[in-house]
Kinemage of the C-alpha trace (Angstrom):
@kinemage 1
@onewidth
@group {chain A} dominant
@subgroup {mainchain}
@vectorlist {calphas} color= white
{ca met a 1} P 138.759 228.026 -41.349
{ca pro a 2} L 137.171 224.986 -39.684
{ca glu a 3} L 133.505 224.361 -40.299
{ca leu a 4} L 131.459 222.834 -37.453
{ca ala a 5} L 127.892 221.630 -38.073
{ca gly a 6} L 127.607 223.984 -41.043
{ca arg a 7} L 129.048 226.997 -39.205
{ca thr a 8} L 132.411 228.590 -39.880
{ca leu a 9} L 134.482 229.183 -36.745
{ca thr a 10} L 136.684 232.250 -36.578
{ca gly a 11} L 138.802 234.038 -33.980
{ca thr a 12} L 141.806 233.260 -31.818
{ca leu a 13} L 141.840 232.667 -28.072
{ca phe a 14} L 144.787 233.705 -25.926
{ca his a 15} L 145.572 232.082 -22.596
{ca pro a 16} L 144.574 234.557 -19.845
{ca phe a 17} L 147.766 234.074 -17.817
{ca lys a 18} L 150.373 233.152 -20.405
{ca arg a 19} L 151.753 234.790 -23.509
{ca glu a 20} L 150.583 232.096 -25.833
{ca ile a 21} L 147.610 231.071 -27.928
{ca tyr a 22} L 145.109 228.965 -26.028
{ca thr a 23} L 144.638 225.621 -27.749
{ca ile a 24} L 142.695 222.422 -27.230
{ca ala a 25} L 143.892 219.169 -28.760
{ca leu a 26} L 141.842 218.084 -31.767
{ca thr a 27} L 141.595 214.577 -30.302
{ca asp a 28} L 139.872 215.994 -27.206
{ca val a 29} L 137.365 217.872 -29.331
{ca leu a 30} L 136.659 214.812 -31.471
{ca trp a 31} L 136.167 212.599 -28.430
{ca glu a 32} L 133.702 215.024 -26.811
{ca leu a 33} L 131.707 215.319 -30.040
{ca ala a 34} L 131.603 211.562 -30.648
{ca val a 35} L 130.534 210.722 -27.091
{ca ser a 36} L 128.026 213.599 -26.822
{ca phe a 37} L 126.335 213.023 -30.175
{ca gly a 38} L 127.060 209.345 -30.808
{ca ala a 39} L 129.038 209.894 -34.001
{ca leu a 40} L 130.915 212.504 -36.023
{ca arg a 41} L 132.319 212.735 -39.505
{ca leu a 42} L 135.450 214.520 -40.749
{ca tyr a 43} L 135.155 215.454 -44.397
{ca asn a 44} L 137.608 216.819 -46.966
{ca pro a 45} L 135.611 218.553 -49.745
{ca asp a 46} L 138.626 218.658 -52.075
{ca asn a 47} L 139.008 214.910 -52.518
{ca lys a 48} L 135.668 213.746 -51.065
{ca asn a 49} L 137.433 211.543 -48.496
{ca ser a 50} L 136.131 211.251 -44.964
{ca leu a 51} L 136.687 209.821 -41.500
{ca glu a 52} L 133.901 208.642 -39.223
{ca leu a 53} L 134.206 208.224 -35.441
{ca tyr a 54} L 131.672 206.528 -33.212
{ca gly a 55} L 131.042 206.797 -29.488
{ca ile a 56} L 129.470 204.037 -27.391
{ca gly a 57} L 126.810 202.305 -29.421
{ca gly a 58} L 127.173 204.817 -32.244
{ca ser a 59} L 127.781 202.212 -34.934
{ca glu a 60} L 125.311 199.491 -35.830
{ca glu a 61} L 128.208 197.283 -36.971
{ca val a 62} L 130.201 197.442 -33.741
{ca thr a 63} L 129.478 195.757 -30.412
{ca trp a 64} L 130.980 197.626 -27.501
{ca gln a 65} L 132.591 195.976 -24.494
{ca pro a 66} L 133.743 197.678 -21.269
{ca leu a 67} L 137.385 197.571 -22.351
{ca cys a 68} L 136.537 199.661 -25.418
{ca ala a 69} L 135.840 202.715 -23.260
{ca lys a 70} L 139.144 202.540 -21.399
{ca asp a 71} L 141.433 205.498 -22.103
{ca asp a 72} L 138.656 207.235 -24.058
{ca leu a 73} L 138.782 204.936 -27.096
{ca leu a 74} L 136.500 205.527 -30.091
{ca trp a 75} L 135.555 203.386 -33.060
{ca gly a 76} L 136.732 204.807 -36.373
{ca gln a 77} L 136.312 204.175 -40.076
{ca phe a 78} L 139.238 205.752 -41.915
{ca glu a 79} L 138.937 206.742 -45.560
{ca ser a 80} L 141.831 209.168 -46.015
{ca asn a 81} L 145.128 210.316 -44.490
{ca his a 82} L 144.784 213.860 -45.824
{ca ser a 83} L 144.185 216.807 -43.524
{ca pro a 84} L 140.398 217.258 -43.566
{ca thr a 85} L 138.083 220.117 -42.886
{ca val a 86} L 136.209 219.470 -39.652
{ca val a 87} L 132.513 218.786 -40.066
{ca ala a 88} L 130.619 217.295 -37.121
{ca thr a 89} L 127.391 215.533 -38.001
{ca ala a 90} L 125.330 215.411 -34.846
{ca pro a 91} L 121.889 213.831 -34.866
{ca asp a 92} L 120.116 216.972 -36.066
{ca asn a 93} L 116.648 215.636 -35.549
{ca ile a 94} L 116.850 214.663 -31.884
{ca lys a 95} L 113.110 215.256 -31.751
{ca ser a 96} L 112.336 212.690 -34.439
{ca gln a 97} L 110.880 209.454 -33.098
{ca thr a 98} L 112.642 207.525 -35.880
{ca gln a 99} L 116.079 208.519 -34.576
{ca asn a 100} L 118.310 205.629 -33.556
{ca arg a 101} L 118.438 205.930 -29.766
{ca lys a 102} L 121.732 204.075 -29.720
{ca gln a 103} L 123.342 207.286 -30.893
{ca leu a 104} L 122.530 208.666 -27.445
{ca ala a 105} L 124.377 205.953 -25.574
{ca gly a 106} L 127.032 208.180 -24.014
{ca ala a 107} L 127.375 208.766 -20.274
{ca tyr a 108} L 125.655 211.878 -18.960
{ca thr a 109} L 126.197 214.295 -16.089
{ca phe a 110} L 123.239 215.282 -13.896
{ca asn a 111} L 122.051 215.529 -10.312
{ca pro a 112} L 120.719 212.055 -9.332
{ca gly a 113} L 118.179 213.457 -6.879
{ca lys a 114} L 116.836 215.873 -9.464
{ca met a 115} L 116.655 213.036 -11.977
{ca leu a 116} L 114.343 211.046 -9.675
{ca gln a 117} L 112.259 214.170 -9.149
{ca leu a 118} L 111.972 214.669 -12.907
{ca ile a 119} L 110.973 211.030 -13.457
{ca asn a 120} L 108.253 211.316 -10.823
{ca gln a 121} L 106.816 214.592 -12.096
{ca leu a 122} L 106.933 213.582 -15.737
{ca ala a 123} L 105.216 210.276 -14.969
{ca asp a 124} L 102.511 212.207 -13.127
{ca lys a 125} L 102.012 214.995 -15.681
{ca lys a 126} L 102.615 212.764 -18.733
{ca gln a 127} L 104.393 215.603 -20.522
{ca leu a 128} L 106.335 218.755 -19.672
{ca thr a 129} L 107.689 221.578 -21.755
{ca his a 130} L 111.426 222.175 -21.841
{ca gln a 131} L 110.951 225.340 -19.785
{ca glu a 132} L 108.902 223.498 -17.161
{ca val a 133} L 111.597 220.834 -16.853
{ca lys a 134} L 114.310 223.453 -16.462
{ca gln a 135} L 112.365 225.111 -13.674
{ca leu a 136} L 111.709 221.773 -11.986
{ca ile a 137} L 115.359 220.736 -11.872
{ca ala a 138} L 116.612 224.322 -11.389
{ca val a 139} L 118.763 224.330 -14.521
{ca asn a 140} L 119.269 227.282 -16.864
{ca asn a 141} L 122.135 225.982 -18.983
{ca asp a 142} L 120.858 224.307 -22.161
{ca asp a 143} L 123.807 221.916 -22.400
{ca tyr a 144} L 123.372 220.713 -18.822
{ca tyr a 145} L 119.622 220.318 -19.356
{ca ala a 146} L 120.359 218.219 -22.451
{ca glu a 147} L 122.196 215.715 -20.218
{ca tyr a 148} L 118.956 214.949 -18.375
{ca arg a 149} L 117.012 214.697 -21.606
{ca lys a 150} L 119.502 212.410 -23.347
{ca phe a 151} L 119.836 210.129 -20.314
{ca leu a 152} L 116.094 209.453 -20.289
{ca tyr a 153} L 115.826 209.316 -24.067
{ca ser a 154} L 118.595 206.739 -24.390
{ca gly a 155} L 116.584 204.370 -22.184
{ca gln a 156} L 113.322 204.963 -24.099
{ca phe a 157} L 111.730 206.680 -21.112
{ca ile a 158} L 110.686 209.763 -23.065
{ca asp a 159} L 109.652 210.804 -26.542
{ca leu a 160} L 110.286 214.282 -27.877
{ca asp a 161} L 108.482 216.801 -29.981
{ca glu a 162} L 109.384 220.393 -30.735
{ca asn a 163} L 109.096 221.821 -27.214
{ca thr a 164} L 107.972 218.954 -24.993
{ca leu a 165} L 109.174 215.852 -23.161
{ca ile a 166} L 106.549 213.109 -23.354
{ca ala a 167} L 106.544 210.242 -20.846
{ca thr a 168} L 106.513 206.735 -22.292
{ca glu a 169} L 104.929 203.700 -20.634
{ca asn a 170} L 108.413 202.664 -19.549
{ca leu a 171} L 108.792 205.860 -17.540
{ca ser a 172} L 105.489 205.255 -15.756
{ca leu a 173} L 106.560 201.721 -14.833
{ca phe a 174} L 109.963 203.002 -13.731
{ca asn a 175} L 108.313 205.528 -11.445
{ca gln a 176} L 105.990 202.881 -10.002
{ca ala a 177} L 109.025 200.782 -9.087
{ca leu a 178} L 110.554 203.778 -7.334
{ca leu a 179} L 107.393 204.543 -5.359
{ca lys a 180} L 107.085 200.905 -4.283
{ca lys a 181} L 110.791 200.796 -3.375
{ca asp a 182} L 111.102 197.742 -5.595
{ca tyr a 183} L 114.891 197.581 -5.796
{ca ala a 184} L 115.014 194.778 -8.352
{ca gln a 185} L 112.806 196.732 -10.757
{ca phe a 186} L 114.619 199.983 -9.967
{ca leu a 187} L 117.831 198.360 -11.120
{ca ala a 188} L 116.196 196.650 -14.093
{ca trp a 189} L 114.880 199.963 -15.413
{ca leu a 190} L 118.231 201.676 -14.866
{ca arg a 191} L 119.815 198.989 -17.015
{ca lys a 192} L 117.670 200.175 -19.922
{ca ile a 193} L 120.144 203.083 -20.071
{ca pro a 194} L 122.971 201.742 -22.297
{ca ser a 195} L 125.715 203.645 -20.469
{ca phe a 196} L 124.471 202.510 -17.052
{ca ser a 197} L 124.203 198.928 -18.269
{ca leu a 198} L 127.817 199.164 -19.423
{ca leu a 199} L 128.950 200.224 -15.940
{ca his a 200} L 126.709 197.666 -14.235
{ca asp a 201} L 128.091 194.766 -16.274
{ca tyr a 202} L 131.656 195.899 -15.615
{ca val a 203} L 131.150 196.016 -11.829
{ca cys a 204} L 129.394 192.632 -11.873
{ca glu a 205} L 132.276 191.083 -13.759
{ca lys a 206} L 134.952 192.520 -11.439
{ca glu a 207} L 132.966 192.045 -8.173
{ca phe a 208} L 135.524 194.159 -6.288
{ca ile a 209} L 136.935 197.429 -7.614
{ca gln a 210} L 139.648 199.380 -5.825
{ca asp a 211} L 140.665 201.707 -8.665
{ca gln a 212} L 137.792 203.771 -10.079
{ca ser a 213} L 139.990 205.244 -12.807
{ca asn a 214} L 139.337 202.134 -14.933
{ca leu a 215} L 135.549 202.367 -14.891
{ca pro a 216} L 134.106 202.144 -18.416
{ca ile a 217} L 132.494 205.595 -18.400
{ca pro a 218} L 134.192 209.019 -18.340
{ca lys a 219} L 135.179 210.443 -14.962
{ca arg a 220} L 132.807 213.414 -14.986
{ca pro a 221} L 129.520 211.456 -14.917
{ca gln a 222} L 130.836 208.590 -12.764
{ca lys a 223} L 129.568 209.968 -9.460
{ca asn a 224} L 125.905 210.251 -10.431
{ca tyr a 225} L 125.925 206.787 -12.020
{ca leu a 226} L 127.512 205.279 -8.902
{ca val a 227} L 124.984 207.007 -6.646
{ca leu a 228} L 122.002 205.663 -8.604
{ca gly a 229} L 123.487 202.172 -8.762
{ca glu a 230} L 124.118 202.103 -5.027
{ca ala a 231} L 120.592 203.344 -4.297
{ca ala a 232} L 119.237 200.572 -6.538
{ca gly a 233} L 121.228 197.918 -4.679
{ca ala a 234} L 123.688 197.092 -7.461
{ca trp a 235} L 126.764 197.819 -5.364
{ca leu a 236} L 128.076 199.232 -2.109
{ca ile a 237} L 130.737 201.927 -2.103
{ca ile a 238} L 132.946 202.039 1.002
{ca glu a 239} L 134.679 205.321 1.866
{ca asn a 240} L 134.126 206.487 -1.710
{ca lys a 241} L 136.904 204.106 -2.782
{ca glu a 242} L 136.009 200.425 -2.764
{ca ile a 243} L 133.116 199.265 -4.956
{ca ile a 244} L 131.565 195.886 -4.089
{ca ser a 245} L 129.054 194.224 -6.389
{ca thr a 246} L 125.893 193.349 -4.422
{ca ile a 247} L 123.520 191.814 -6.944
{ca arg a 248} L 123.535 188.239 -5.659
{ca asp a 249} L 120.097 186.645 -5.266
{ca leu a 250} L 118.901 186.556 -1.678
{ca pro a 251} L 119.843 183.291 0.048
{ca glu a 252} L 117.433 180.895 1.696
{ca ile a 253} L 116.743 181.871 5.297
{ca lys a 254} L 118.851 179.076 6.827
{ca glu a 255} L 121.765 179.887 4.557
{ca phe a 256} L 121.502 183.538 5.535
{ca ile a 257} L 121.529 182.688 9.249
{ca arg a 258} L 124.639 180.568 8.817
{ca asp a 259} L 126.384 183.342 6.883
{ca ala a 260} L 125.239 186.066 9.277
{ca leu a 261} L 126.594 184.201 12.297
{ca ser a 262} L 129.823 183.385 10.481
{ca val a 263} L 130.484 187.045 9.688
{ca tyr a 264} L 129.576 188.023 13.252
{ca his a 265} L 132.021 185.529 14.773
{ca thr a 266} L 134.760 186.540 12.310
{ca ile a 267} L 134.501 190.172 13.416
{ca arg a 268} L 134.120 189.236 17.088
{ca thr a 269} L 137.414 187.311 17.116
{ca arg a 270} L 139.224 190.509 16.081
{ca gly a 271} L 137.961 192.468 19.086
{ca glu a 272} L 137.766 192.189 22.841
{ca thr a 273} L 134.000 192.095 23.268
{ca glu a 274} L 130.957 190.269 21.931
{ca trp a 275} L 129.452 193.607 20.860
{ca ile a 276} L 130.443 194.498 17.299
{ca leu a 277} L 129.770 197.616 15.247
{ca thr a 278} L 126.623 197.323 13.129
{ca gly a 279} L 128.268 199.094 10.205
{ca gln a 280} L 131.225 196.738 10.323
{ca trp a 281} L 128.912 193.717 10.081
{ca leu a 282} L 127.009 195.222 7.120
{ca glu a 283} L 130.192 196.009 5.189
{ca glu a 284} L 131.825 192.665 5.914
{ca phe a 285} L 128.669 190.812 4.949
{ca ala a 286} L 128.663 192.661 1.623
{ca arg a 287} L 132.347 191.801 1.051
{ca gln a 288} L 131.964 188.113 1.800
{ca his a 289} L 128.530 187.402 0.352
{ca his a 290} L 127.764 190.295 -2.067
{ca ile a 291} L 124.496 191.163 -0.329
{ca his a 292} L 123.555 194.855 -0.210
{ca pro a 293} L 122.964 196.327 3.289
{ca val a 294} L 119.292 197.008 2.448
{ca met a 295} L 118.779 193.330 1.629
{ca ala a 296} L 120.916 192.159 4.566
{ca arg a 297} L 118.733 194.206 6.914
{ca lys a 298} L 115.585 192.652 5.454
{ca cys a 299} L 116.961 189.124 5.860
{ca leu a 300} L 118.056 189.845 9.426
{ca gln a 301} L 114.632 191.189 10.346
{ca asp a 302} L 112.862 188.233 8.666
{ca ala a 303} L 115.008 185.741 10.570
{ca his a 304} L 114.318 187.562 13.838
{ca thr a 305} L 110.557 187.674 13.129
{ca gln a 306} L 110.538 183.921 12.522
{ca asn a 307} L 112.401 183.349 15.795
{ca leu a 308} L 115.321 181.810 13.918
{ca leu a 309} L 117.878 184.348 15.052
{ca his a 310} L 118.159 186.849 17.900
{ca phe a 311} L 120.086 190.091 17.926
{ca tyr a 312} L 120.614 192.441 20.832
{ca ala a 313} L 121.425 196.123 20.714
{ca glu a 314} L 123.882 198.207 22.674
{ca gly a 315} L 123.287 201.905 22.226
{ca ser a 316} L 126.188 204.326 22.403
{ca thr a 317} L 127.554 207.434 20.745
{ca pro a 318} L 128.461 206.868 17.070
{ca asp a 319} L 132.169 206.372 16.490
{ca thr a 320} L 133.327 209.434 14.543
{ca arg a 321} L 136.135 207.417 12.917
{ca phe a 322} L 133.583 206.004 10.511
{ca glu a 323} L 131.779 209.132 9.332
{ca lys a 324} L 132.924 208.474 5.753
{ca his a 325} L 131.202 205.090 5.786
{ca trp a 326} L 127.826 205.968 4.290
{ca met a 327} L 125.698 204.918 1.348
{ca trp a 328} L 122.820 206.200 -0.771
{ca thr a 329} L 119.434 204.508 -0.476
{ca leu a 330} L 115.973 205.098 -1.879
{ca lys a 331} L 113.197 206.597 0.223
{ca val a 332} L 109.717 207.874 -0.587
{ca thr a 333} L 108.470 211.073 1.042
{ca glu a 334} L 104.933 212.358 0.409
{ca gly a 335} L 104.656 210.348 -2.783
{ca glu a 336} L 108.000 211.423 -4.197
{ca pro a 337} L 111.068 209.161 -4.597
{ca gln a 338} L 114.204 210.643 -3.064
{ca leu a 339} L 117.771 209.701 -2.296
{ca asp a 340} L 118.709 209.269 1.343
{ca lys a 341} L 122.246 209.403 2.728
{ca val a 342} L 122.625 206.679 5.377
{ca phe a 343} L 125.533 206.452 7.822
{ca leu a 344} L 126.156 202.749 8.331
{ca tyr a 345} L 127.899 203.086 11.686
{ca his a 346} L 125.229 205.233 13.372
{ca gly a 347} L 123.095 202.167 14.042
{ca asp a 348} L 119.713 203.649 13.118
{ca phe a 349} L 119.770 201.985 9.696
{ca leu a 350} L 120.009 198.389 10.901
{ca met a 351} L 117.719 198.832 13.927
{ca pro a 352} L 115.777 202.100 13.608
{ca ser a 353} L 113.824 201.643 16.845
{ca val a 354} L 116.918 201.519 19.056
{ca ala a 355} L 119.641 203.146 16.918
{ca ala a 356} L 122.167 200.554 18.072
{ca val a 357} L 125.778 201.382 17.279
{ca arg a 358} L 126.857 197.896 18.455
{ca phe a 359} L 124.989 194.614 18.528
{ca lys a 360} L 125.428 190.873 18.939
{ca ile a 361} L 123.768 187.976 17.126
{ca glu a 362} L 122.742 184.589 18.436
{ca gly a 363} L 121.168 181.642 16.656
{ca thr a 364} L 118.228 179.758 18.079
{ca his a 365} L 117.437 176.051 18.230
{ca his a 366} L 114.657 176.668 15.677
{ca ala a 367} L 117.294 177.492 13.045
{ca ala a 368} L 119.007 174.098 13.354
């Protein structure tokens, strides 16, 4: 009988719709254990041989790179070729402050909006019991709740005791960045999470990603990581397919004006009118210059305020062909950070006062 974490497993499962025994590949089980707990050990008590497998960051002797996570690879230290008894050694004392946090460097599945809510409440209350956290994020399942806890713990945002999550100074600073809508700090604190930093560095290196199947974190948690990264300004996702890195430093105002006009004229030459779609300009500007729409809007407004660039709005009904062109941004409502779904082609993001679906840009003699 296999022994898992000191417990003997018994029983046989039959497939509900087929006349066969239901099985799960041992490699799948080992991968889930290694990634969830950081490391596992297979041990044969007869000859004392063993096999150790490490997930991301699980081994002090191994430096992980994005390519290491492709196709669910694990690091292993092989001691025997014999058939072992299965013993998984998870970090038993997750509550101990001396635990190596690198063992919790896997990618985690959670609701991004609920995560921001938890960060805000925990920073305010300083500590919450496990039951209070579960009620706050509306989670009853212990395994799913553990994903939230491990995500924050891996970035040193919380400490743990027997029944409580305790906010660290890092969590308070993280929450302050969220409340101030400081995108640079928002992203910097997210990068304290080893698994997020892994994804961030991969996207930065590639700049453009068309195939999300090669991202360096498992498929299940990809969505919530991508949502947080987009809200922090690290990238723009177009039609839930194309990922564009948008972490370039903001250009000088004159450089921005030159680039803004260049993108405008490029799009204008493809159409029959001087009025172009606001969403099209934002996406094309991100493609060509790796500037996030939130930052592009700020630069555009600054240039207009300084009388260096003029833009004119043409209001009309949003073009329903582009309803899949949206992004996640950060907003603060009644002192609480939240995620906001913004439709780029509706026009109210770029120019909230007029909700212009189309616009045109002109330089001024002051910008020369």
